[in-house]
N, C-alpha and C positions, 0 to 999 in steps of 0.2 A: 787901783785893782779892786778895792772894796766897793766903789761905785759900780763897777762892772758886774760884780757878783750880785749886788742888790738889784740892779737893773734886770739881769737875767732871771732872778728869783721872782721879781714883780711881774715880768712878762709871762713866766710860766704859770703863776697863780691866776692872772687875768685870762690867759688862754684856757685854763682848766674850768674856770667859772663860766666862760662863754660856751664852752663845749657842753657843760652840764645844763645850762639854760636851753640850748638847742635841743638836747635830748628830751627835756621836759616839755618843750614846745611841740614835739611831734608825737607825744603820747596821746592816744585817742580814747575818749570816754566810752562808756558802755553803750550809750545810744548810737554813737557813730559806728561801733563794731557790731551792731545788731542788724542782721539781714534775714530775709525770708528764706526758710529752709524748703518748704513744700508749697505746692500750688494752693493747698487748703488754708494757708496763712500762718502756719506754725513758723516761729522765728528761732534764731539761734544767735548767741553772742560769740563772735570770733575771739579767740585768744590773741594776745599780742604776737605770739609766735606765728600763728596762722596768718595774721595780717602781714608780717614781714616776709614770710615765706611766699604768700600769694603775690605780693608786689614783685619780689625777686623773680619768681617763676613767670609771671605775666611779662615782665620786661625782657626776660631771656627768650621766651617762647612765642609770645603773641604780639608784642609791641611793634614788630616790623610792619605789620599790616593794620594793627589796631592802636597805634600810639594816640593817647588822649581820648580813647573810646570811639574813634572814628573807624570806618572800614574803608581802607584805601581802594579796594577793588570795587566797591559800591558805596559811594558817598551818601546815598539816600538811606542807607541802613547803618546805624551806629550801635554802640553798646549802651546808649542812654536808656533810662527806664521806659520811656514811651515806646521806642523801637522794640525793646525786649518783650514788653507786654503785648504788643500787637502781632508778634510772630505767631505762627501756627505750628505746633503748640507754643504757648507763651514761654518765653525764656527768662522770666523775671524772678527766678528763685534758684537756689543752689542745685537742687536735684535736676531741674530741667537743663541748666547750663552744663552740668556734668554729662547728662545724656547727650547733649549737643556735641561736647568735646570728644565723646566716644564715637559717635556716629552722626555727623552733621547732615541736616536736610535743608532744602531751600526754604526761603522765608515763609512760603505758603504751606510748607510741610509735605508737599507733593512728591518730591524726589530726593534721593540721596545725593549729596555733593562731596562725599568722602574723598573722591579722587581729586577734587579741586581745593578743598579746605583741609588744613592740617587736623588730624584726629587720631585717636588711638586705633581706629579701624584701618587707617591708611599710614600707619607708622613706618612701613617699609618705604613709602614715598617721601615722608616727612620725618627725617631722623630725630628732630627735636622732641617728637612725641613718644619716642620709643621707651624711654625710661620713666615716664610720668606714672605715678601711682594714683589710686583713688584719692588718697590724702592730698596729693599735689593738685589734682583737679578740683577738689573741694576748696583748697586755698586760693586757686586762681579764680574760681567762681565767686568766692567771698570778696576778693579784691575788686572784681568787676561790679558787684552789687553795692559795694561800699563807696566807690568813687564818686557817685553823684552827691553824697553827703559831704565830701571833702572838696571836690573841684566844682561843685554845683553845675551851673549851666555850661561850663567849659568842657565837661566830660561829654563826649559825643558831639561837640559843637562844630566839628569840621573846620573848614577854612576860616571861619570867623575868628577862631582862637588859635589855630595851629598852622 
């Protein structure tokens, strides 16, 4: 009986230590959490809460079509930094991504695609967008911009990686 109690105790201590080391391993440093805020180059450091919130919201709202930073409906355009920067207007900062999530346009910026792409403007068609606040959109945009630092070339890499 004593051996059983000691074994259970040891197992719980080891499990707790492993869980603690995993939590520490996923903490992101300030450099990783720094993303571009505006087109002019101003940056912002996301809080750990914004990082967690952005990941959760992206996974629940966007990942059905953008898992791993790809675009399932158009594999030529992903959420990788190059694709975002070459869009018109460029979508490589928090403000422009929020603008896109509110009222999306084609890659060349010529026409609205709000009826095809989930957005705040088309929330009646895409119910997952209905309850998203500006803070939620900020967190999602931060998640998108932070991923290339975490997943590197896998983010937006398409069929090569996913």
